[in-house]
PDB file of the backbone (N, CA, C, O) and the ligand in Angstrom, with CONECT records:
HET     ZN  A 101       1
ATOM      1  N   MET A   1     -69.310  -8.562 -25.431  1.00  0.00           N
ATOM      2  CA  MET A   1     -68.149  -9.588 -25.862  1.00  0.00           C
ATOM      3  C   MET A   1     -66.935  -8.525 -26.058  1.00  0.00           C
ATOM      4  O   MET A   1     -65.799  -8.802 -25.676  1.00  0.00           O
ATOM      5  N   ILE A   2     -67.259  -7.273 -26.689  1.00  0.00           N
ATOM      6  CA  ILE A   2     -66.093  -6.379 -26.688  1.00  0.00           C
ATOM      7  C   ILE A   2     -65.492  -5.972 -25.239  1.00  0.00           C
ATOM      8  O   ILE A   2     -64.287  -5.849 -25.019  1.00  0.00           O
ATOM      9  N   ARG A   3     -66.434  -5.800 -24.369  1.00  0.00           N
ATOM     10  CA  ARG A   3     -66.109  -5.404 -23.076  1.00  0.00           C
ATOM     11  C   ARG A   3     -65.199  -6.452 -22.459  1.00  0.00           C
ATOM     12  O   ARG A   3     -64.222  -6.100 -21.799  1.00  0.00           O
ATOM     13  N   PHE A   4     -65.489  -7.703 -22.652  1.00  0.00           N
ATOM     14  CA  PHE A   4     -64.488  -8.801 -22.241  1.00  0.00           C
ATOM     15  C   PHE A   4     -63.207  -8.674 -22.672  1.00  0.00           C
ATOM     16  O   PHE A   4     -62.265  -8.912 -21.917  1.00  0.00           O
ATOM     17  N   LEU A   5     -63.035  -8.262 -24.004  1.00  0.00           N
ATOM     18  CA  LEU A   5     -61.754  -8.097 -24.606  1.00  0.00           C
ATOM     19  C   LEU A   5     -61.068  -6.898 -24.148  1.00  0.00           C
ATOM     20  O   LEU A   5     -59.838  -6.865 -24.162  1.00  0.00           O
ATOM     21  N   VAL A   6     -61.772  -5.897 -23.738  1.00  0.00           N
ATOM     22  CA  VAL A   6     -61.035  -4.641 -23.042  1.00  0.00           C
ATOM     23  C   VAL A   6     -60.725  -4.858 -21.790  1.00  0.00           C
ATOM     24  O   VAL A   6     -59.658  -4.388 -21.395  1.00  0.00           O
ATOM     25  N   ILE A   7     -61.400  -5.467 -21.044  1.00  0.00           N
ATOM     26  CA  ILE A   7     -60.951  -5.913 -19.757  1.00  0.00           C
ATOM     27  C   ILE A   7     -59.685  -6.916 -19.779  1.00  0.00           C
ATOM     28  O   ILE A   7     -58.730  -6.814 -19.008  1.00  0.00           O
ATOM     29  N   GLY A   8     -59.823  -7.894 -20.776  1.00  0.00           N
ATOM     30  CA  GLY A   8     -58.529  -8.802 -20.940  1.00  0.00           C
ATOM     31  C   GLY A   8     -57.380  -7.830 -21.446  1.00  0.00           C
ATOM     32  O   GLY A   8     -56.241  -8.117 -21.077  1.00  0.00           O
ATOM     33  N   LEU A   9     -57.529  -6.867 -22.140  1.00  0.00           N
ATOM     34  CA  LEU A   9     -56.375  -6.079 -22.650  1.00  0.00           C
ATOM     35  C   LEU A   9     -55.936  -5.220 -21.413  1.00  0.00           C
ATOM     36  O   LEU A   9     -54.746  -4.987 -21.201  1.00  0.00           O
ATOM     37  N   LEU A  10     -56.803  -4.823 -20.715  1.00  0.00           N
ATOM     38  CA  LEU A  10     -56.448  -4.058 -19.438  1.00  0.00           C
ATOM     39  C   LEU A  10     -55.514  -4.944 -18.585  1.00  0.00           C
ATOM     40  O   LEU A  10     -54.390  -4.609 -18.209  1.00  0.00           O
ATOM     41  N   PHE A  11     -56.074  -6.015 -18.352  1.00  0.00           N
ATOM     42  CA  PHE A  11     -55.322  -7.015 -17.518  1.00  0.00           C
ATOM     43  C   PHE A  11     -53.817  -7.263 -18.151  1.00  0.00           C
ATOM     44  O   PHE A  11     -52.829  -7.379 -17.425  1.00  0.00           O
ATOM     45  N   TYR A  12     -53.760  -7.332 -19.615  1.00  0.00           N
ATOM     46  CA  TYR A  12     -52.619  -7.675 -20.242  1.00  0.00           C
ATOM     47  C   TYR A  12     -51.701  -6.544 -20.086  1.00  0.00           C
ATOM     48  O   TYR A  12     -50.499  -6.770 -19.947  1.00  0.00           O
ATOM     49  N   ILE A  13     -52.184  -5.277 -20.095  1.00  0.00           N
ATOM     50  CA  ILE A  13     -51.211  -4.171 -20.108  1.00  0.00           C
ATOM     51  C   ILE A  13     -50.906  -4.026 -18.613  1.00  0.00           C
ATOM     52  O   ILE A  13     -49.741  -3.756 -18.319  1.00  0.00           O
ATOM     53  N   GLY A  14     -51.774  -4.167 -17.667  1.00  0.00           N
ATOM     54  CA  GLY A  14     -51.347  -4.174 -16.243  1.00  0.00           C
ATOM     55  C   GLY A  14     -50.295  -5.255 -16.042  1.00  0.00           C
ATOM     56  O   GLY A  14     -49.365  -4.950 -15.296  1.00  0.00           O
ATOM     57  N   TYR A  15     -50.292  -6.418 -16.563  1.00  0.00           N
ATOM     58  CA  TYR A  15     -49.460  -7.303 -16.208  1.00  0.00           C
ATOM     59  C   TYR A  15     -48.010  -6.935 -16.936  1.00  0.00           C
ATOM     60  O   TYR A  15     -46.965  -7.194 -16.338  1.00  0.00           O
ATOM     61  N   ARG A  16     -47.994  -6.363 -18.161  1.00  0.00           N
ATOM     62  CA  ARG A  16     -46.808  -5.905 -18.562  1.00  0.00           C
ATOM     63  C   ARG A  16     -46.122  -4.772 -17.754  1.00  0.00           C
ATOM     64  O   ARG A  16     -44.903  -4.701 -17.596  1.00  0.00           O
ATOM     65  N   ILE A  17     -47.048  -3.875 -17.247  1.00  0.00           N
ATOM     66  CA  ILE A  17     -46.354  -2.822 -16.564  1.00  0.00           C
ATOM     67  C   ILE A  17     -45.844  -3.324 -15.304  1.00  0.00           C
ATOM     68  O   ILE A  17     -44.741  -2.945 -14.910  1.00  0.00           O
ATOM     69  N   LEU A  18     -46.675  -4.296 -14.510  1.00  0.00           N
ATOM     70  CA  LEU A  18     -45.990  -4.986 -13.332  1.00  0.00           C
ATOM     71  C   LEU A  18     -44.734  -5.736 -13.634  1.00  0.00           C
ATOM     72  O   LEU A  18     -43.809  -5.781 -12.823  1.00  0.00           O
ATOM     73  N   ALA A  19     -44.698  -6.313 -14.773  1.00  0.00           N
ATOM     74  CA  ALA A  19     -43.536  -7.203 -15.147  1.00  0.00           C
ATOM     75  C   ALA A  19     -42.306  -6.258 -15.306  1.00  0.00           C
ATOM     76  O   ALA A  19     -41.235  -6.515 -14.756  1.00  0.00           O
ATOM     77  N   SER A  20     -42.496  -5.191 -16.055  1.00  0.00           N
ATOM     78  CA  SER A  20     -41.476  -4.268 -16.351  1.00  0.00           C
ATOM     79  C   SER A  20     -40.836  -3.518 -15.107  1.00  0.00           C
ATOM     80  O   SER A  20     -39.638  -3.281 -14.951  1.00  0.00           O
ATOM     81  N   LEU A  21     -41.921  -3.182 -14.222  1.00  0.00           N
ATOM     82  CA  LEU A  21     -41.479  -2.625 -12.895  1.00  0.00           C
ATOM     83  C   LEU A  21     -40.736  -3.748 -12.122  1.00  0.00           C
ATOM     84  O   LEU A  21     -39.747  -3.384 -11.486  1.00  0.00           O
ATOM     85  N   GLY A  22     -41.044  -4.942 -12.090  1.00  0.00           N
ATOM     86  CA  GLY A  22     -40.476  -5.864 -11.308  1.00  0.00           C
ATOM     87  C   GLY A  22     -39.013  -6.289 -11.839  1.00  0.00           C
ATOM     88  O   GLY A  22     -38.167  -6.739 -11.067  1.00  0.00           O
ATOM     89  N   SER A  23     -38.779  -6.109 -13.233  1.00  0.00           N
ATOM     90  CA  SER A  23     -37.519  -6.301 -13.693  1.00  0.00           C
ATOM     91  C   SER A  23     -36.670  -5.050 -13.575  1.00  0.00           C
ATOM     92  O   SER A  23     -35.451  -5.197 -13.654  1.00  0.00           O
ATOM     93  N   ALA A  24     -37.179  -3.820 -13.391  1.00  0.00           N
ATOM     94  CA  ALA A  24     -36.596  -2.783 -13.171  1.00  0.00           C
ATOM     95  C   ALA A  24     -35.989  -2.563 -11.740  1.00  0.00           C
ATOM     96  O   ALA A  24     -35.012  -1.869 -11.455  1.00  0.00           O
ATOM     97  N   LYS A  25     -36.760  -3.286 -10.925  1.00  0.00           N
ATOM     98  CA  LYS A  25     -36.450  -3.309  -9.543  1.00  0.00           C
ATOM     99  C   LYS A  25     -35.240  -4.064  -9.229  1.00  0.00           C
ATOM    100  O   LYS A  25     -34.633  -3.842  -8.181  1.00  0.00           O
ATOM    101  N   LYS A  26     -34.849  -4.946 -10.073  1.00  0.00           N
ATOM    102  CA  LYS A  26     -33.743  -5.958  -9.815  1.00  0.00           C
ATOM    103  C   LYS A  26     -32.387  -5.301  -9.359  1.00  0.00           C
ATOM    104  O   LYS A  26     -31.829  -4.502 -10.111  1.00  0.00           O
ATOM    105  N   PRO A  27     -31.941  -5.573  -8.343  1.00  0.00           N
ATOM    106  CA  PRO A  27     -30.577  -4.989  -8.026  1.00  0.00           C
ATOM    107  C   PRO A  27     -29.597  -5.187  -8.942  1.00  0.00           C
ATOM    108  O   PRO A  27     -29.463  -6.307  -9.434  1.00  0.00           O
ATOM    109  N   LEU A  28     -28.674  -4.015  -9.349  1.00  0.00           N
ATOM    110  CA  LEU A  28     -27.676  -4.344 -10.314  1.00  0.00           C
ATOM    111  C   LEU A  28     -26.319  -4.620  -9.530  1.00  0.00           C
ATOM    112  O   LEU A  28     -25.269  -4.862 -10.125  1.00  0.00           O
ATOM    113  N   SER A  29     -26.428  -4.564  -8.146  1.00  0.00           N
ATOM    114  CA  SER A  29     -25.147  -4.704  -7.526  1.00  0.00           C
ATOM    115  C   SER A  29     -25.025  -6.092  -7.091  1.00  0.00           C
ATOM    116  O   SER A  29     -24.769  -6.392  -5.925  1.00  0.00           O
ATOM    117  N   SER A  30     -25.213  -6.960  -8.051  1.00  0.00           N
ATOM    118  CA  SER A  30     -24.906  -8.274  -7.785  1.00  0.00           C
ATOM    119  C   SER A  30     -23.431  -8.712  -8.222  1.00  0.00           C
ATOM    120  O   SER A  30     -22.968  -9.812  -7.918  1.00  0.00           O
ATOM    121  N   GLN A  31     -22.807  -7.853  -8.884  1.00  0.00           N
ATOM    122  CA  GLN A  31     -21.488  -8.170  -9.307  1.00  0.00           C
ATOM    123  C   GLN A  31     -20.329  -7.816  -8.397  1.00  0.00           C
ATOM    124  O   GLN A  31     -19.195  -7.637  -8.843  1.00  0.00           O
ATOM    125  N   SER A  32     -20.675  -7.706  -6.951  1.00  0.00           N
ATOM    126  CA  SER A  32     -19.736  -7.380  -6.083  1.00  0.00           C
ATOM    127  C   SER A  32     -19.358  -8.400  -5.271  1.00  0.00           C
ATOM    128  O   SER A  32     -20.195  -9.249  -4.964  1.00  0.00           O
ATOM    129  N   GLY A  33     -18.061  -8.479  -4.805  1.00  0.00           N
ATOM    130  CA  GLY A  33     -17.607  -9.767  -4.021  1.00  0.00           C
ATOM    131  C   GLY A  33     -16.181 -10.078  -4.268  1.00  0.00           C
ATOM    132  O   GLY A  33     -15.306  -9.705  -3.487  1.00  0.00           O
ATOM    133  N   SER A  34     -15.948 -10.715  -5.279  1.00  0.00           N
ATOM    134  CA  SER A  34     -14.518 -11.047  -5.639  1.00  0.00           C
ATOM    135  C   SER A  34     -13.901  -9.957  -6.006  1.00  0.00           C
ATOM    136  O   SER A  34     -13.957  -9.661  -7.200  1.00  0.00           O
ATOM    137  N   ARG A  35     -13.200  -9.135  -5.128  1.00  0.00           N
ATOM    138  CA  ARG A  35     -12.354  -8.091  -5.374  1.00  0.00           C
ATOM    139  C   ARG A  35     -10.957  -8.402  -5.028  1.00  0.00           C
ATOM    140  O   ARG A  35     -10.190  -7.653  -4.422  1.00  0.00           O
ATOM    141  N   ASP A  36     -10.670  -9.746  -5.535  1.00  0.00           N
ATOM    142  CA  ASP A  36      -9.211 -10.180  -5.356  1.00  0.00           C
ATOM    143  C   ASP A  36      -8.328  -9.653  -6.281  1.00  0.00           C
ATOM    144  O   ASP A  36      -8.490  -9.889  -7.478  1.00  0.00           O
ATOM    145  N   HIS A  37      -7.166  -8.784  -5.772  1.00  0.00           N
ATOM    146  CA  HIS A  37      -6.291  -8.335  -6.751  1.00  0.00           C
ATOM    147  C   HIS A  37      -5.460  -9.413  -7.608  1.00  0.00           C
ATOM    148  O   HIS A  37      -5.128  -9.323  -8.790  1.00  0.00           O
ATOM    149  N   GLY A  38      -5.216 -10.449  -6.705  1.00  0.00           N
ATOM    150  CA  GLY A  38      -4.607 -11.656  -7.270  1.00  0.00           C
ATOM    151  C   GLY A  38      -3.204 -11.361  -7.435  1.00  0.00           C
ATOM    152  O   GLY A  38      -2.598 -11.650  -8.466  1.00  0.00           O
ATOM    153  N   VAL A  39      -2.571 -10.677  -6.243  1.00  0.00           N
ATOM    154  CA  VAL A  39      -1.312 -10.301  -6.282  1.00  0.00           C
ATOM    155  C   VAL A  39      -0.405 -11.649  -6.198  1.00  0.00           C
ATOM    156  O   VAL A  39      -0.518 -12.493  -5.309  1.00  0.00           O
ATOM    157  N   ASP A  40       0.485 -11.699  -7.248  1.00  0.00           N
ATOM    158  CA  ASP A  40       1.273 -12.902  -7.244  1.00  0.00           C
ATOM    159  C   ASP A  40       2.467 -12.727  -6.341  1.00  0.00           C
ATOM    160  O   ASP A  40       3.156 -11.707  -6.324  1.00  0.00           O
ATOM    161  N   THR A  41       2.673 -13.839  -5.557  1.00  0.00           N
ATOM    162  CA  THR A  41       3.911 -13.792  -4.558  1.00  0.00           C
ATOM    163  C   THR A  41       4.958 -14.859  -5.118  1.00  0.00           C
ATOM    164  O   THR A  41       4.697 -15.902  -5.717  1.00  0.00           O
ATOM    165  N   TYR A  42       6.009 -14.424  -4.830  1.00  0.00           N
ATOM    166  CA  TYR A  42       7.273 -15.303  -5.307  1.00  0.00           C
ATOM    167  C   TYR A  42       8.110 -15.561  -4.094  1.00  0.00           C
ATOM    168  O   TYR A  42       8.230 -14.754  -3.173  1.00  0.00           O
ATOM    169  N   ARG A  43       8.762 -16.901  -4.158  1.00  0.00           N
ATOM    170  CA  ARG A  43       9.339 -17.278  -2.951  1.00  0.00           C
ATOM    171  C   ARG A  43      10.822 -17.083  -2.989  1.00  0.00           C
ATOM    172  O   ARG A  43      11.372 -17.728  -3.882  1.00  0.00           O
ATOM    173  N   ASP A  44      11.560 -16.393  -2.280  1.00  0.00           N
ATOM    174  CA  ASP A  44      13.015 -16.128  -2.141  1.00  0.00           C
ATOM    175  C   ASP A  44      13.610 -17.391  -2.151  1.00  0.00           C
ATOM    176  O   ASP A  44      13.321 -18.110  -1.195  1.00  0.00           O
ATOM    177  N   PRO A  45      14.448 -17.884  -3.082  1.00  0.00           N
ATOM    178  CA  PRO A  45      15.060 -19.245  -3.061  1.00  0.00           C
ATOM    179  C   PRO A  45      16.025 -19.205  -2.014  1.00  0.00           C
ATOM    180  O   PRO A  45      16.348 -20.288  -1.526  1.00  0.00           O
ATOM    181  N   VAL A  46      16.501 -18.252  -1.614  1.00  0.00           N
ATOM    182  CA  VAL A  46      17.615 -18.184  -0.526  1.00  0.00           C
ATOM    183  C   VAL A  46      17.059 -18.370   0.836  1.00  0.00           C
ATOM    184  O   VAL A  46      17.366 -19.318   1.559  1.00  0.00           O
ATOM    185  N   CYS A  47      16.233 -17.437   1.155  1.00  0.00           N
ATOM    186  CA  CYS A  47      15.852 -17.299   2.432  1.00  0.00           C
ATOM    187  C   CYS A  47      14.351 -17.773   2.756  1.00  0.00           C
ATOM    188  O   CYS A  47      13.916 -17.916   3.899  1.00  0.00           O
ATOM    189  N   GLY A  48      13.740 -17.959   1.760  1.00  0.00           N
ATOM    190  CA  GLY A  48      12.344 -18.547   1.762  1.00  0.00           C
ATOM    191  C   GLY A  48      11.246 -17.615   2.068  1.00  0.00           C
ATOM    192  O   GLY A  48      10.110 -18.012   2.326  1.00  0.00           O
ATOM    193  N   VAL A  49      11.582 -16.393   2.038  1.00  0.00           N
ATOM    194  CA  VAL A  49      10.521 -15.207   2.314  1.00  0.00           C
ATOM    195  C   VAL A  49       9.616 -15.038   0.980  1.00  0.00           C
ATOM    196  O   VAL A  49      10.149 -15.075  -0.129  1.00  0.00           O
ATOM    197  N   TYR A  50       8.406 -14.875   1.119  1.00  0.00           N
ATOM    198  CA  TYR A  50       7.560 -14.624   0.052  1.00  0.00           C
ATOM    199  C   TYR A  50       7.599 -13.063  -0.186  1.00  0.00           C
ATOM    200  O   TYR A  50       7.488 -12.241   0.724  1.00  0.00           O
ATOM    201  N   VAL A  51       7.772 -12.755  -1.526  1.00  0.00           N
ATOM    202  CA  VAL A  51       7.833 -11.347  -1.737  1.00  0.00           C
ATOM    203  C   VAL A  51       6.791 -11.247  -3.049  1.00  0.00           C
ATOM    204  O   VAL A  51       6.524 -12.170  -3.818  1.00  0.00           O
ATOM    205  N   THR A  52       6.314  -9.972  -3.092  1.00  0.00           N
ATOM    206  CA  THR A  52       5.550  -9.566  -4.337  1.00  0.00           C
ATOM    207  C   THR A  52       6.389  -8.921  -5.535  1.00  0.00           C
ATOM    208  O   THR A  52       7.537  -8.499  -5.396  1.00  0.00           O
ATOM    209  N   GLU A  53       5.796  -8.903  -6.513  1.00  0.00           N
ATOM    210  CA  GLU A  53       6.638  -8.378  -7.803  1.00  0.00           C
ATOM    211  C   GLU A  53       7.003  -6.945  -7.412  1.00  0.00           C
ATOM    212  O   GLU A  53       8.039  -6.429  -7.832  1.00  0.00           O
ATOM    213  N   GLU A  54       6.095  -6.263  -6.555  1.00  0.00           N
ATOM    214  CA  GLU A  54       6.329  -4.777  -6.176  1.00  0.00           C
ATOM    215  C   GLU A  54       7.514  -4.553  -5.358  1.00  0.00           C
ATOM    216  O   GLU A  54       8.219  -3.544  -5.386  1.00  0.00           O
ATOM    217  N   THR A  55       7.684  -5.661  -4.571  1.00  0.00           N
ATOM    218  CA  THR A  55       8.740  -5.477  -3.443  1.00  0.00           C
ATOM    219  C   THR A  55      10.054  -6.158  -3.601  1.00  0.00           C
ATOM    220  O   THR A  55      11.112  -5.868  -3.042  1.00  0.00           O
ATOM    221  N   ALA A  56       9.804  -7.144  -4.485  1.00  0.00           N
ATOM    222  CA  ALA A  56      10.997  -8.060  -4.887  1.00  0.00           C
ATOM    223  C   ALA A  56      12.077  -7.437  -5.645  1.00  0.00           C
ATOM    224  O   ALA A  56      11.938  -6.535  -6.471  1.00  0.00           O
ATOM    225  N   ILE A  57      13.198  -8.014  -5.280  1.00  0.00           N
ATOM    226  CA  ILE A  57      14.644  -7.530  -6.145  1.00  0.00           C
ATOM    227  C   ILE A  57      14.460  -8.697  -7.126  1.00  0.00           C
ATOM    228  O   ILE A  57      14.492  -9.869  -6.749  1.00  0.00           O
ATOM    229  N   ILE A  58      14.256  -8.306  -8.466  1.00  0.00           N
ATOM    230  CA  ILE A  58      14.209  -9.298  -9.608  1.00  0.00           C
ATOM    231  C   ILE A  58      15.500  -9.523 -10.086  1.00  0.00           C
ATOM    232  O   ILE A  58      16.141  -8.590 -10.569  1.00  0.00           O
ATOM    233  N   GLY A  59      15.985 -10.716 -10.003  1.00  0.00           N
ATOM    234  CA  GLY A  59      17.384 -11.003 -10.758  1.00  0.00           C
ATOM    235  C   GLY A  59      17.139 -11.957 -12.012  1.00  0.00           C
ATOM    236  O   GLY A  59      16.299 -12.857 -11.985  1.00  0.00           O
ATOM    237  N   ARG A  60      17.938 -11.683 -13.100  1.00  0.00           N
ATOM    238  CA  ARG A  60      17.794 -12.616 -14.030  1.00  0.00           C
ATOM    239  C   ARG A  60      18.907 -13.341 -14.082  1.00  0.00           C
ATOM    240  O   ARG A  60      19.947 -12.856 -14.528  1.00  0.00           O
ATOM    241  N   LEU A  61      18.818 -14.769 -13.569  1.00  0.00           N
ATOM    242  CA  LEU A  61      19.966 -15.617 -13.378  1.00  0.00           C
ATOM    243  C   LEU A  61      19.612 -16.888 -14.074  1.00  0.00           C
ATOM    244  O   LEU A  61      18.529 -17.469 -14.006  1.00  0.00           O
ATOM    245  N   ASP A  62      20.672 -17.245 -14.756  1.00  0.00           N
ATOM    246  CA  ASP A  62      20.446 -18.704 -15.279  1.00  0.00           C
ATOM    247  C   ASP A  62      19.510 -18.796 -16.332  1.00  0.00           C
ATOM    248  O   ASP A  62      19.016 -19.864 -16.694  1.00  0.00           O
ATOM    249  N   GLY A  63      19.227 -17.555 -16.891  1.00  0.00           N
ATOM    250  CA  GLY A  63      18.240 -17.465 -17.847  1.00  0.00           C
ATOM    251  C   GLY A  63      16.690 -17.362 -17.375  1.00  0.00           C
ATOM    252  O   GLY A  63      15.753 -17.306 -18.171  1.00  0.00           O
ATOM    253  N   GLN A  64      16.579 -17.349 -16.189  1.00  0.00           N
ATOM    254  CA  GLN A  64      15.317 -17.250 -15.463  1.00  0.00           C
ATOM    255  C   GLN A  64      15.149 -16.098 -14.578  1.00  0.00           C
ATOM    256  O   GLN A  64      16.126 -15.508 -14.118  1.00  0.00           O
ATOM    257  N   ARG A  65      13.928 -15.752 -14.319  1.00  0.00           N
ATOM    258  CA  ARG A  65      13.571 -14.501 -13.299  1.00  0.00           C
ATOM    259  C   ARG A  65      13.478 -15.224 -11.923  1.00  0.00           C
ATOM    260  O   ARG A  65      12.719 -16.169 -11.711  1.00  0.00           O
ATOM    261  N   HIS A  66      14.285 -14.710 -11.056  1.00  0.00           N
ATOM    262  CA  HIS A  66      14.057 -14.802  -9.719  1.00  0.00           C
ATOM    263  C   HIS A  66      13.964 -13.810  -9.006  1.00  0.00           C
ATOM    264  O   HIS A  66      14.565 -12.785  -9.328  1.00  0.00           O
ATOM    265  N   TYR A  67      13.164 -13.868  -7.821  1.00  0.00           N
ATOM    266  CA  TYR A  67      12.559 -12.925  -6.930  1.00  0.00           C
ATOM    267  C   TYR A  67      13.197 -12.992  -5.560  1.00  0.00           C
ATOM    268  O   TYR A  67      13.060 -13.990  -4.852  1.00  0.00           O
ATOM    269  N   PHE A  68      13.935 -11.868  -5.160  1.00  0.00           N
ATOM    270  CA  PHE A  68      14.687 -12.003  -3.959  1.00  0.00           C
ATOM    271  C   PHE A  68      14.108 -11.029  -3.009  1.00  0.00           C
ATOM    272  O   PHE A  68      13.404 -10.169  -3.539  1.00  0.00           O
ATOM    273  N   CYS A  69      14.250 -10.965  -1.663  1.00  0.00           N
ATOM    274  CA  CYS A  69      13.695 -10.095  -0.785  1.00  0.00           C
ATOM    275  C   CYS A  69      14.840  -8.896  -0.696  1.00  0.00           C
ATOM    276  O   CYS A  69      14.495  -7.758  -0.377  1.00  0.00           O
ATOM    277  N   SER A  70      16.074  -9.182  -0.964  1.00  0.00           N
ATOM    278  CA  SER A  70      17.001  -8.152  -0.896  1.00  0.00           C
ATOM    279  C   SER A  70      18.226  -8.444  -1.811  1.00  0.00           C
ATOM    280  O   SER A  70      18.402  -9.569  -2.277  1.00  0.00           O
ATOM    281  N   MET A  71      19.026  -7.454  -2.045  1.00  0.00           N
ATOM    282  CA  MET A  71      20.295  -7.695  -2.865  1.00  0.00           C
ATOM    283  C   MET A  71      21.196  -8.674  -2.262  1.00  0.00           C
ATOM    284  O   MET A  71      22.004  -9.286  -2.960  1.00  0.00           O
ATOM    285  N   ASN A  72      21.094  -8.863  -0.937  1.00  0.00           N
ATOM    286  CA  ASN A  72      21.946  -9.900  -0.284  1.00  0.00           C
ATOM    287  C   ASN A  72      21.641 -11.135  -0.747  1.00  0.00           C
ATOM    288  O   ASN A  72      22.527 -11.855  -1.208  1.00  0.00           O
ATOM    289  N   CYS A  73      20.423 -11.506  -0.683  1.00  0.00           N
ATOM    290  CA  CYS A  73      19.949 -12.850  -1.305  1.00  0.00           C
ATOM    291  C   CYS A  73      20.286 -12.914  -2.648  1.00  0.00           C
ATOM    292  O   CYS A  73      20.786 -13.947  -3.093  1.00  0.00           O
ATOM    293  N   LEU A  74      20.089 -11.995  -3.325  1.00  0.00           N
ATOM    294  CA  LEU A  74      20.274 -12.206  -4.892  1.00  0.00           C
ATOM    295  C   LEU A  74      21.862 -12.555  -5.124  1.00  0.00           C
ATOM    296  O   LEU A  74      22.216 -13.428  -5.917  1.00  0.00           O
ATOM    297  N   GLU A  75      22.732 -11.812  -4.380  1.00  0.00           N
ATOM    298  CA  GLU A  75      24.171 -12.105  -4.364  1.00  0.00           C
ATOM    299  C   GLU A  75      24.489 -13.464  -4.012  1.00  0.00           C
ATOM    300  O   GLU A  75      25.178 -14.170  -4.748  1.00  0.00           O
ATOM    301  N   LYS A  76      23.923 -13.936  -2.700  1.00  0.00           N
ATOM    302  CA  LYS A  76      23.988 -15.304  -2.395  1.00  0.00           C
ATOM    303  C   LYS A  76      23.492 -16.240  -3.248  1.00  0.00           C
ATOM    304  O   LYS A  76      24.131 -17.287  -3.354  1.00  0.00           O
ATOM    305  N   TYR A  77      22.412 -16.085  -3.933  1.00  0.00           N
ATOM    306  CA  TYR A  77      21.945 -17.164  -4.845  1.00  0.00           C
ATOM    307  C   TYR A  77      23.038 -17.012  -6.021  1.00  0.00           C
ATOM    308  O   TYR A  77      23.538 -18.060  -6.430  1.00  0.00           O
ATOM    309  N   ARG A  78      23.419 -15.884  -6.557  1.00  0.00           N
ATOM    310  CA  ARG A  78      24.394 -15.978  -7.619  1.00  0.00           C
ATOM    311  C   ARG A  78      25.640 -16.672  -7.220  1.00  0.00           C
ATOM    312  O   ARG A  78      26.170 -17.421  -8.040  1.00  0.00           O
ATOM    313  N   GLU A  79      26.256 -16.476  -5.843  1.00  0.00           N
ATOM    314  CA  GLU A  79      27.424 -17.246  -5.550  1.00  0.00           C
ATOM    315  C   GLU A  79      27.035 -18.771  -5.621  1.00  0.00           C
ATOM    316  O   GLU A  79      27.799 -19.594  -6.125  1.00  0.00           O
ATOM    317  N   GLN A  80      25.929 -19.075  -5.142  1.00  0.00           N
ATOM    318  CA  GLN A  80      25.686 -20.572  -5.189  1.00  0.00           C
ATOM    319  C   GLN A  80      25.517 -21.206  -6.520  1.00  0.00           C
ATOM    320  O   GLN A  80      25.816 -22.376  -6.760  1.00  0.00           O
ATOM    321  N   LEU A  81      25.005 -20.340  -7.396  1.00  0.00           N
ATOM    322  CA  LEU A  81      24.854 -20.906  -8.959  1.00  0.00           C
ATOM    323  C   LEU A  81      26.441 -20.982  -9.528  1.00  0.00           C
ATOM    324  O   LEU A  81      26.772 -21.849 -10.336  1.00  0.00           O
ATOM    325  N   ASP A  82      27.288 -20.071  -9.062  1.00  0.00           N
ATOM    326  CA  ASP A  82      28.555 -20.018  -9.439  1.00  0.00           C
ATOM    327  C   ASP A  82      29.292 -21.244  -9.047  1.00  0.00           C
ATOM    328  O   ASP A  82      30.057 -21.853  -9.795  1.00  0.00           O
ATOM    329  N   HIS A  83      28.985 -21.594  -7.711  1.00  0.00           N
ATOM    330  CA  HIS A  83      29.616 -22.809  -7.027  1.00  0.00           C
ATOM    331  C   HIS A  83      28.992 -24.061  -7.699  1.00  0.00           C
ATOM    332  O   HIS A  83      29.676 -24.998  -8.111  1.00  0.00           O
ATOM    333  N   SER A  84      27.833 -24.013  -7.765  1.00  0.00           N
ATOM    334  CA  SER A  84      27.206 -25.409  -8.149  1.00  0.00           C
ATOM    335  C   SER A  84      27.288 -25.709  -9.558  1.00  0.00           C
ATOM    336  O   SER A  84      27.321 -26.878  -9.944  1.00  0.00           O
ATOM    337  N   SER A  85      27.329 -24.560 -10.488  1.00  0.00           N
ATOM    338  CA  SER A  85      27.327 -25.039 -11.942  1.00  0.00           C
ATOM    339  C   SER A  85      28.896 -25.424 -12.282  1.00  0.00           C
ATOM    340  O   SER A  85      29.862 -24.723 -11.980  1.00  0.00           O
ATOM    341  N   PRO A  86      28.939 -26.560 -12.904  1.00  0.00           N
ATOM    342  CA  PRO A  86      30.238 -27.035 -13.237  1.00  0.00           C
ATOM    343  C   PRO A  86      30.961 -25.974 -14.185  1.00  0.00           C
ATOM    344  O   PRO A  86      30.619 -25.860 -15.362  1.00  0.00           O
ATOM    345  N   SER A  87      31.831 -25.313 -13.699  1.00  0.00           N
ATOM    346  CA  SER A  87      32.618 -24.436 -14.552  1.00  0.00           C
ATOM    347  C   SER A  87      33.612 -25.114 -15.328  1.00  0.00           C
ATOM    348  O   SER A  87      34.351 -26.007 -14.913  1.00  0.00           O
ATOM    349  N   ASN A  88      33.577 -24.585 -16.593  1.00  0.00           N
ATOM    350  CA  ASN A  88      34.446 -25.066 -17.744  1.00  0.00           C
ATOM    351  C   ASN A  88      35.987 -24.736 -17.362  1.00  0.00           C
ATOM    352  O   ASN A  88      36.386 -23.571 -17.368  1.00  0.00           O
ATOM    353  N   PRO A  89      36.811 -25.798 -17.038  1.00  0.00           N
ATOM    354  CA  PRO A  89      38.153 -25.381 -16.778  1.00  0.00           C
ATOM    355  C   PRO A  89      38.816 -24.694 -17.931  1.00  0.00           C
ATOM    356  O   PRO A  89      39.590 -23.766 -17.694  1.00  0.00           O
ATOM    357  N   GLU A  90      38.582 -25.066 -19.136  1.00  0.00           N
ATOM    358  CA  GLU A  90      39.023 -24.512 -20.198  1.00  0.00           C
ATOM    359  C   GLU A  90      38.181 -23.293 -20.939  1.00  0.00           C
ATOM    360  O   GLU A  90      37.273 -23.550 -21.729  1.00  0.00           O
ATOM    361  N   GLU A  91      38.575 -21.931 -20.602  1.00  0.00           N
ATOM    362  CA  GLU A  91      37.625 -21.179 -20.997  1.00  0.00           C
ATOM    363  C   GLU A  91      38.494 -20.245 -22.258  1.00  0.00           C
ATOM    364  O   GLU A  91      37.903 -19.379 -22.902  1.00  0.00           O
TER     365      GLU A  91
HETATM  366 ZN    ZN A 101      15.748 -13.317   1.148  1.00  0.00          ZN2+
END
């Protein structure tokens, strides 16, 4: 009877060892893949070119941030704002 228990214990220990080996073998490199930097792009409202925050000329106009491909576009946009906004005649 004791022999049966010992054999059972050996089986149990063997099972535990196998189980721990199996879990240790699991590859940890499952978190590779989505390496998207998520670079935000902004559209130049003047010429329609898409720019990133790194390359853009950022102008604060009309209380908002606007992204331009160049100073030319920024100036143009600023002019448009000046033209379109109803300027107060009495200043
Ligand atoms: Zn532009």
